[in-house]
C-alpha positions as CSV (number, residue, x, y, z in Angstrom):
1,X,0.0,0.0,0.0
2,X,1.3,3.5,-0.9
3,X,-0.1,6.6,0.7
4,X,1.0,10.2,0.9
5,X,-0.3,13.0,3.1
6,X,0.2,16.7,2.2
7,X,-1.3,19.2,4.6
8,X,-2.0,22.8,3.9
9,X,-3.8,24.0,7.0
10,X,-5.9,27.1,7.5
11,X,-8.5,27.7,10.2
12,X,-9.3,26.3,13.7
13,X,-8.9,22.7,14.6
14,X,-10.1,20.9,17.7
15,X,-9.2,17.4,18.8
16,X,-8.4,15.1,21.7
17,X,-5.1,13.4,22.6
18,X,-4.0,10.5,24.6
19,X,-4.7,10.7,28.3
20,X,-1.6,11.0,30.5
21,X,-1.1,11.7,34.2
22,X,0.3,15.3,34.2
23,X,-1.4,16.6,37.4
24,X,1.9,16.9,39.2
25,X,3.9,18.2,36.3
26,X,5.9,21.3,37.4
27,X,5.7,24.5,35.3
28,X,8.1,25.1,32.5
29,X,8.5,27.7,29.7
30,X,10.8,28.1,26.8
31,X,11.3,30.5,23.8
32,X,13.6,30.2,20.8
33,X,14.4,32.5,17.9
34,X,15.1,29.7,15.4
35,X,15.0,25.9,15.7
36,X,15.7,22.8,13.6
37,X,15.3,19.1,14.4
38,X,15.9,15.8,12.6
39,X,15.0,12.3,13.7
40,X,16.2,9.1,11.9
41,X,15.0,6.0,13.7
42,X,16.2,3.5,11.1
43,X,15.2,0.5,13.3
44,X,11.5,1.3,12.9
45,X,11.6,3.2,9.6
46,X,10.7,6.7,10.8
47,X,12.4,9.8,9.4
48,X,11.5,13.5,10.2
49,X,13.1,16.9,9.7
50,X,11.7,20.3,10.6
51,X,12.8,23.9,11.0
52,X,11.3,27.2,11.8
53,X,11.7,30.7,13.2
54,X,10.1,31.7,16.5
55,X,8.8,29.1,18.9
56,X,7.4,29.6,22.4
57,X,6.0,26.9,24.7
58,X,4.7,26.8,28.3
59,X,3.4,23.9,30.3
60,X,2.0,23.5,33.8
61,X,0.3,20.5,35.3
62,X,-2.2,19.4,32.6
63,X,-2.1,22.7,30.6
64,X,0.0,23.4,27.5
65,X,0.3,26.4,25.3
66,X,2.5,26.8,22.2
67,X,3.1,29.4,19.4
68,X,5.2,29.0,16.3
69,X,6.3,31.4,13.6
70,X,7.0,30.4,10.0
71,X,8.0,26.7,9.9
72,X,8.2,23.7,7.6
73,X,8.6,19.9,8.2
74,X,8.8,16.7,6.2
75,X,8.6,13.1,7.4
76,X,8.3,9.5,6.2
77,X,7.6,6.1,7.6
78,X,8.5,2.9,5.9
79,X,7.3,-0.5,6.9
80,X,7.1,-3.9,5.2
81,X,3.5,-3.2,4.3
82,X,3.4,0.6,3.6
83,X,5.1,3.9,2.9
84,X,3.8,7.1,4.3
85,X,5.1,10.6,3.6
86,X,4.0,14.1,4.8
87,X,5.0,17.7,4.2
88,X,3.8,20.6,6.1
89,X,4.4,24.4,6.0
90,X,2.8,27.1,8.2
91,X,3.0,30.9,8.3
92,X,2.1,30.8,12.0
93,X,0.3,28.6,14.5
94,X,-0.9,28.6,18.1
95,X,-2.3,25.8,20.2
96,X,-3.6,25.3,23.8
97,X,-4.6,22.2,25.6
98,X,-6.1,21.2,28.9
99,X,-5.8,17.5,29.6
100,X,-6.9,15.6,26.5
101,X,-8.7,18.6,24.8
102,X,-6.6,20.5,22.4
103,X,-7.4,23.5,20.1
104,X,-5.0,24.6,17.3
105,X,-5.1,27.6,15.0
106,X,-2.8,27.5,12.0
107,X,-2.2,29.4,8.8
């Protein structure tokens, strides 16, 4: 099976995530001018690269907030049965979550 995912996102998105026990998580905040990341997990066939300008994140207990400036990322996953690829570019995005409820706004 061959599948590709290309995402151009604009608008407001709501979703739920996986429940985790974060009730005792201490507060933490970070901000970066520019950032880049690459992951190559050859053993399970996952490859990812992303870069952007402007990233701020804060978390406390079960609450998270994040804002990003212009950014782009690509990724791929290869297994014996399938190949998945994705590409994503954003002008800006902001997200907030409380527990398993998450809201994201992206352009």
